[in-house]
C-alpha positions as CSV (number, residue, x, y, z in Angstrom):
1,M,-26.7,52.6,-42.0
2,E,-27.3,50.3,-39.0
3,F,-24.1,51.5,-37.4
4,L,-24.9,55.2,-38.0
5,L,-28.3,54.7,-36.3
6,I,-27.0,53.0,-33.2
7,A,-24.0,55.3,-33.0
8,S,-26.2,58.4,-33.2
9,A,-28.7,57.0,-30.6
10,H,-25.8,56.1,-28.3
11,F,-24.1,59.5,-28.6
12,M,-27.4,61.4,-28.0
13,A,-27.8,59.4,-24.7
14,L,-24.2,60.5,-23.8
15,L,-25.1,64.2,-24.2
16,S,-27.8,63.9,-21.5
17,P,-26.0,64.5,-18.1
18,G,-26.7,61.8,-15.6
19,P,-25.2,60.5,-12.3
20,D,-21.9,59.6,-14.1
21,F,-21.4,63.2,-15.3
22,F,-21.8,64.7,-11.8
23,L,-19.4,62.1,-10.4
24,I,-16.8,63.0,-13.0
25,L,-17.5,66.7,-12.5
26,Q,-16.7,66.8,-8.8
27,T,-13.7,64.4,-9.1
28,S,-12.2,66.4,-11.9
29,L,-12.4,69.7,-10.0
30,R,-11.4,68.5,-6.6
31,M,-8.7,65.9,-7.4
32,P,-5.7,65.4,-9.8
33,L,-6.7,64.3,-13.3
34,R,-5.5,60.7,-13.0
35,Y,-8.2,60.1,-10.3
36,A,-10.9,61.5,-12.6
37,F,-9.6,59.2,-15.4
38,A,-9.9,56.3,-13.0
39,V,-13.6,57.1,-12.4
40,C,-14.0,57.3,-16.2
41,L,-12.4,53.9,-16.7
42,G,-14.7,52.4,-14.0
43,I,-17.7,53.8,-15.8
44,A,-16.6,52.6,-19.2
45,T,-15.8,49.1,-17.7
46,A,-19.3,48.8,-16.3
47,N,-20.8,50.0,-19.6
48,G,-18.6,47.4,-21.4
49,L,-20.0,44.6,-19.2
50,Y,-23.6,45.6,-20.1
51,L,-22.5,45.8,-23.8
52,V,-21.1,42.2,-23.6
53,I,-24.5,41.0,-22.3
54,A,-26.3,43.0,-25.1
55,V,-23.9,41.8,-27.9
56,A,-24.3,38.2,-26.7
57,G,-28.0,38.6,-27.3
58,L,-29.0,38.0,-23.6
59,E,-32.2,40.0,-23.9
60,A,-33.7,37.7,-21.2
61,V,-31.7,39.6,-18.6
62,R,-34.0,42.6,-19.1
63,E,-37.0,40.4,-18.1
64,M,-35.4,39.3,-14.8
65,T,-37.5,41.6,-12.7
66,S,-35.9,40.6,-9.4
67,L,-32.4,41.4,-10.7
68,M,-33.6,44.7,-12.1
69,L,-35.2,45.6,-8.7
70,V,-32.0,44.7,-6.8
71,L,-30.0,46.9,-9.2
72,K,-32.5,49.7,-8.9
73,Y,-32.5,49.8,-5.1
74,L,-28.8,49.2,-4.7
75,G,-28.0,51.8,-7.3
76,G,-30.4,54.3,-5.7
77,A,-28.9,53.8,-2.3
78,Y,-25.3,54.1,-3.6
79,L,-26.0,57.4,-5.4
80,L,-27.8,58.7,-2.4
81,Y,-24.8,57.8,-0.2
82,I,-22.3,59.5,-2.5
83,G,-24.5,62.5,-2.8
84,I,-24.9,62.9,1.0
85,L,-21.1,62.5,1.5
86,L,-20.6,65.4,-0.9
87,L,-23.3,67.5,0.7
88,L,-21.7,66.9,4.2
89,A,-18.1,67.5,3.0
90,P,-16.4,70.4,4.8
91,V,-15.5,73.6,3.1
92,H,-11.9,73.5,1.8
93,S,-10.0,75.1,-1.0
94,L,-8.1,73.3,-3.7
95,E,-4.9,74.3,-1.9
96,N,-6.1,72.9,1.4
97,Q,-6.7,69.2,0.9
98,T,-6.8,68.2,4.6
99,D,-10.0,67.0,6.2
100,V,-11.5,66.1,2.8
101,S,-14.6,63.9,2.3
102,S,-14.1,60.1,2.0
103,V,-15.3,60.6,-1.6
104,H,-12.0,62.3,-2.4
105,V,-9.6,59.6,-1.2
106,K,-6.5,59.7,-3.4
107,S,-6.6,56.1,-4.6
108,I,-6.8,55.1,-8.2
109,R,-8.5,51.8,-7.2
110,R,-11.0,53.6,-5.0
111,Q,-12.0,56.1,-7.7
112,F,-12.2,53.3,-10.3
113,V,-14.6,51.3,-8.1
114,M,-16.7,54.5,-7.4
115,G,-17.1,55.0,-11.2
116,Y,-17.8,51.3,-11.8
117,M,-20.4,51.0,-9.0
118,S,-22.2,54.2,-10.2
119,A,-22.6,52.7,-13.7
120,I,-23.1,49.0,-12.9
121,L,-25.8,49.7,-10.3
122,N,-27.8,51.7,-12.7
123,P,-30.4,49.4,-14.3
124,K,-31.1,52.0,-17.0
125,N,-27.7,51.3,-18.5
126,A,-28.6,47.6,-18.9
127,I,-32.1,48.4,-20.3
128,F,-30.7,51.0,-22.7
129,Y,-28.0,48.7,-24.3
130,L,-30.3,45.7,-24.4
131,S,-33.1,47.8,-26.1
132,L,-30.6,49.3,-28.5
133,F,-29.4,45.9,-29.7
134,T,-32.9,44.5,-29.7
135,V,-34.6,47.3,-31.7
136,M,-31.8,48.7,-33.9
137,V,-29.5,45.8,-34.6
138,S,-30.8,43.2,-37.0
139,S,-30.9,39.5,-36.0
140,E,-29.0,38.9,-39.2
141,T,-26.1,41.1,-38.2
142,P,-23.0,38.8,-37.6
143,F,-21.7,38.4,-34.1
144,V,-18.3,39.9,-35.1
145,V,-20.0,43.1,-36.3
146,R,-22.2,43.3,-33.2
147,A,-19.0,42.9,-31.1
148,L,-17.4,45.8,-33.1
149,Y,-20.5,47.9,-32.3
150,G,-20.0,47.2,-28.6
151,L,-16.3,48.0,-28.7
152,W,-17.1,51.2,-30.5
153,M,-19.7,52.3,-27.9
154,A,-17.5,51.3,-24.9
155,G,-14.6,53.3,-26.5
156,V,-16.9,56.3,-27.1
157,V,-18.0,56.3,-23.5
158,L,-14.4,56.3,-22.2
159,A,-13.3,59.0,-24.7
160,W,-16.3,61.2,-24.0
161,D,-16.0,60.9,-20.2
162,M,-12.2,61.5,-20.3
163,G,-12.7,64.5,-22.6
164,I,-15.1,66.0,-20.0
165,A,-12.7,65.2,-17.2
166,G,-9.7,66.7,-19.1
167,L,-11.7,69.8,-19.8
168,L,-12.9,70.3,-16.3
169,G,-9.6,69.2,-14.7
170,N,-7.5,71.6,-16.8
171,K,-5.4,73.8,-14.4
172,K,-6.6,77.0,-16.0
173,N,-10.3,75.9,-15.8
174,K,-9.8,74.8,-12.2
175,K,-8.3,78.2,-11.4
176,R,-11.2,80.0,-13.0
177,L,-13.7,77.9,-11.1
178,S,-11.8,77.8,-7.8
179,G,-14.2,80.3,-6.2
180,W,-17.1,78.1,-7.2
181,I,-15.8,74.7,-6.5
182,F,-17.5,74.3,-3.1
183,R,-20.9,75.3,-4.7
184,I,-20.3,73.0,-7.7
185,E,-19.4,70.2,-5.2
186,K,-22.7,70.7,-3.3
187,I,-24.7,70.9,-6.6
188,S,-23.1,67.6,-7.7
189,G,-23.9,66.1,-4.3
190,A,-27.6,67.3,-4.5
191,M,-27.9,65.9,-8.1
192,L,-26.4,62.5,-7.2
193,A,-28.8,62.3,-4.2
194,F,-31.7,63.4,-6.5
195,F,-30.8,60.7,-9.0
196,G,-30.6,58.1,-6.2
197,V,-34.1,59.0,-5.0
198,L,-35.4,59.1,-8.5
199,L,-34.0,55.7,-9.4
200,T,-35.4,54.2,-6.2
201,F,-38.9,55.5,-6.6
202,Q,-39.3,55.3,-10.4
């Protein structure tokens, strides 16, 4: 029952589109799928780190106000930066990949870091996982079981994000959306910038 409760709460949180979704969206549509998967892996790795902290029972991290503030402002600035880059990116079709934005650099490492930074600099991720394990997981639950919960959630994040990337990055879907890609890119940039401002001033 405990597992079903935390798995359901975690999945409901995944259904709500946030900064990570819009980062995956623009990468999947604009770049080959392997780069979108690198973004997904970066996001899952950052979530995994916060899960390690939560599984270890380090609830005190949540009370470190200065650390949360640093994450908040760095995260807000990073999302705003990526958003502005997308908003300022020149108009170019899928076929014409010259003069692309620095967000679209074809580097597995670069895209991994972009996904990782997006998730690790969002203090809401830390608060969510710590709250989940504090409120929904019994103190009597063995460490091994808690670790399995964490592995499950990290795996679900990766599978969910890769599923979205695979759906959006499908050649047929890209072709259908080719006329809208520039607008989608700008919407993604606006949303990332919005999340950056929201995170900073919340």
